[in-house]
N, C-alpha and C positions, 0 to 999 in steps of 0.2 A: 254575762254568764253562760261563756266559753262552753265549759264541759256539759254543762245541764243543757243547752243548746244541741251539741250534737248529739247529745243522749235522746232528746225528743224526736230527733230526725229519723231513731231507729223506730221501728213500728213495734219495738216491744217496752217503751218507754212507759203507756199508760198502764201494760199489764204488771211492769213490776213496781211503779211508784204512785203513791195517793201523793196530791198536790193539796197541800193545807194552804198554802201561801204563793203566788207566785212572784218570783224575786229578781231583783238586777243589782249587777255587781259593778262596783266602781274598777275601771282598766288604772286607774294611780296605785290602785294597791294588790297588795300579792301578784300570782303569778301562774298561768298555767305548768304545771308539773312539767312536760313535755318539751316549753318554750324557757324553764329557768336557765341564767346565763351557766357557762362550763363550770365554773367552781365552785358555784350552788348547788348544779346539777348533781356532781358527784358526791356532794356531802349528805345532801339528801337522795341516795340512791341505793341501789346494792347490785352485784353483782352475782349471778351464778358460777361458779366455778367447777370443772371437769376433776375433779381431784385424783389424782394419779396414783401408784401404789408405792408406798415407802413414806412420807412424809405423813406426821401426826396433822391434824385439823387446825392444832394452834399453830405448827408454822408456817402454812397455807395462809391461815389469816394474817399473821405476822408479815408475810411476803406479800400480800395486797395492799397491807398498809404501808408497806416502803417502796411500791411500786408507785399507789397514789399519793405517798407524800402527805397522808392525812393521820390525826393524832390518835383516833378512835377506830375499832372495826370489830365484827363480832358473827358467829356462826350461830347458823339456829339447830345444830344438832352434830355430834359428833361421830366422826367417822373415824375408823383404826386405823393403824397406819398399812396395814395391809388390802385395807378395802377400799373399793376406787367407787366415783360418782358422783351425781348432785350433791354438792356442798353449798347452799346460799351463804353469802357473805354480804352484813349490812354496814355501811359505811356512814362513820359520824352520828349526824342529827338519826337517821335510819336504826341505831343500834338499841333504839328506844323501843324497840318491835321484837327483839329478840327474843325474850322472855315470853311474850306471845305466840312467838310463832314455834316455839322449842315441842309445843305440845302435837305438834302435827301429825296425821296418818303418813307412816312411812312404807315407802314400794320398793322390793328387792328381788334381785333376780341373784338364786344363790345354784353353788356346784355342791353339792354334796357326796362324800362319798364313804361308801359303805365297810364294813371290816368281812363280810361275810356274803355267800350267795343267798338271793333271798328272792321269790317269786315276785313277778310284778302285780300280781291282785293284791299280796300281803302288802307291800309296800302302799300301792294307791289304797289298800283301807287303813295301815295306817296312820298316813297322813293325813287322811281326812277327819281322822280322831283329834288332831292338833286345831281344830279351825274352833273358834270359840276364846270362851273365858279359858285360858291355863295358869298355872303357877308358875313361875320361874325366881329360881336365887341366882343372881347373877354371878358370872365366872368370873376364879379365882384374880384373872389379870385386871380385871372392872375397877373402875376406881371409884365405886358408890360402896354403899354397905352390902354386906353379903346375907341380907333377910330375902326372904319367902316374899315374893309378889305376886299381885295377879295383873295377869295381862293379855289384852284381847287382840288374838289372830284372826282379821277377816276374812281372809280367802288365800288359800293354797292352790297355785296352777301348776299341776306337773307338765313341765314342757316336752322332756326327753329324759329317757332312760337307756343307758346303755352298762351292760354289764352290773359292775357296782356303781358307776356314777349315777346319780341323780340331779337332773337342773330343772329347778323348780322356780316359778315367783311368788313371792308370798307378801300381803298388803295387812300391817298391824299396827297397832297403837305404838306411839312413841315410849320407847323406853323399853321394848322387847328385845332380846340377845337373842342372832341366829343362830350365832356358835352355839348355844344353848340349847334353842331348838334342835338342831342337826345331832346333838348329842344326848338328847331327849327320843328323839325319834330311834334312834341308833339304839338304844336299851329297851324300846316295847320293842321293837322288829330282833330283840333278842341276840343280834351280831356285832353291836358297835356302828357308831358312823361319827364322824366329822365332817366341818367345812373346809371344803377345800379352797373357794374361790367366793367371793362376796360383792356384790356392783348395787348399790342405790340408784333405781331409775327416779325416784321420784319423794318429795317431802312435801308434803301440803299440796300446793299448788305449783310447786317449783319442781319442772320435769327435765329431760335430759336436751328437750328442744332448746330451752334457755341458756344450756351450758357452753363457757365458752373455756379456754386452758388458760391457764398464767402465763403463757408467749403471748397469745393472740391479746391478753388484757396488757400488757408491757408495751407491744407495738404501737398499741391503738392510743394509747396515755403518750409515747415518745412523739408519734407522729402527731399528736395534738401540738404538744409542747414546742417543737421543730417546725413544725408546718403550717399550725393554726387549724389544720382540717380536724373538725370535731366529727363529722358522722361517722366513725369506725366507734369511738370510744362511746357515744351516744348510743351504738345500737348492742353495746355490750353491757352498759349500765343502764338500769330500768329505774324510773323515780320509785321511791318506796312507797307511794300510793299501790302498785302493783300487785304487793306483796298483801295488800288485806283484801283482794276483789272477791275473796270469798267470805267476806263479813258482812251482814246484811249494815245498808247507810242510810244514815240523816244528813240528810243536807240543809243547811243553813245559812241564814242572813249573814250579810257582811258586817251588819251592827252587833252579832254577838261572837264572832270571832274573838276579839280581843278577851273579853271577859271570861270565857274558857281558857285563852290562855292564861291569866290570871290565877286559875283554880275553880273559876262558877261551875255550876254544873249548868245543863240545857234545861232551859224552862222551856215551856209552849211557845211561847211567842217570838222566840227565835229560831221555829222550825219550818222552812217552805216545802221539803217534800220528803217522802217518806217510803224505804222500801216495805211493801208489802209482807214482806220475810222476818219483819222486825218483832220481835216475841219477847215478853216481860220478864225478865231474869236472866236475858241472854246478852251476850257482847254485842256490841254495834261499834261502827266507826262515824265518825260527824266529820263531814267534808264542807268543805267553802263551794261556792257556786259556780270557782273557776277548776275544781277539782281537786284543791289540795288537803291532805288529811290535816285534821287540827288535833281528834282527841279518838281516844278509844274509850268505851265506858259500856253501864251495863243500864237496858231499857227498864224504865219503871213501869213502863205500860207496854203494851201490845201495840203494832201499828194505826188500828182502827179506833184504839183510846188517843193514841195521838192525834189522830187525824180531829178528834169530833172535840177534844180539850181545847179552852183557852187559857189556862192558869194551871200552874204547878210544876214540877220538877218532871222531865218524862225521860230525861237520860242522867243518869248516876257516872258522872266524870271521872275514872279510875286512873287515866295516865293519859297525860298533855303530848303531844306532840312538836305542835309548832310552837316555836319561840314568839315572846310576846314581842309588841311594837310593829307585827307587820300592817295589821287592818290598824285604822286609827281606832280609839277609845267612844265609846258610845254606851259608857256607865258611870253610875256614880259611884266615889267611895263610901 
């Protein structure tokens, strides 16, 4: 139980997890995500690209697919061609997580240009008005229906005001249009405004610290292919398991893995450890004792109830991630 053992060495393990049953894992099956063979590591990983200005998100995704010579790639949230910043791209098997991660909270740094002179205190006051739930109709250039929607702006932080230029950081719900936000702020100020520049600095748990350029990725891949050196490519590509670190975890026995891969829900008898933050009706991630992501689902009980119960379904599985046959079958047809 490689990953659980390393977790136990951390002081916070007992604070994070309930122990329902101590588990042992067979080293003949599965693999620690960080120790997968390189081909498997790529196909079960993701890369955070620092998107440059110019290409669309779709073009960047295609370039990553061609660089890595894989069949499937997908991004977790569109950036307009003129927008730069964090663009997580899932590879092959990790593309099963795209739909889940697209709804993550976003953070941007924006340069807004006002169309007239406005007092500093008025700018601060009006921008504060846009924190919280707001109505937005997508811009004409967007690819979605132009219907009125409610989106949440969680925080606006003004970084600098220089004449008519306003630099600010904004944290928003997914699907919020910053271009439209700037236009609306300008209307309330009475002078008009537009978005001059925009950079995404975070989407969910993915930050600028994880980002690499397309050239970095190409160089690392060629270095591995031609020289056999894996270090740089393993540094750029991360296991897909890291993409769900903010989702509460349930760690299961080896004997329960293949049943879930065949579509079964998780029952109490298959559970070893439960993260204390697991709540009924909320999403959870199901992991093996080696730290591999098996599936995503919805908890049918709180963590305390799962700890106490000995029967019944504890997680309703909604998305199977691991392929069948990685672990031996221990269930009857």
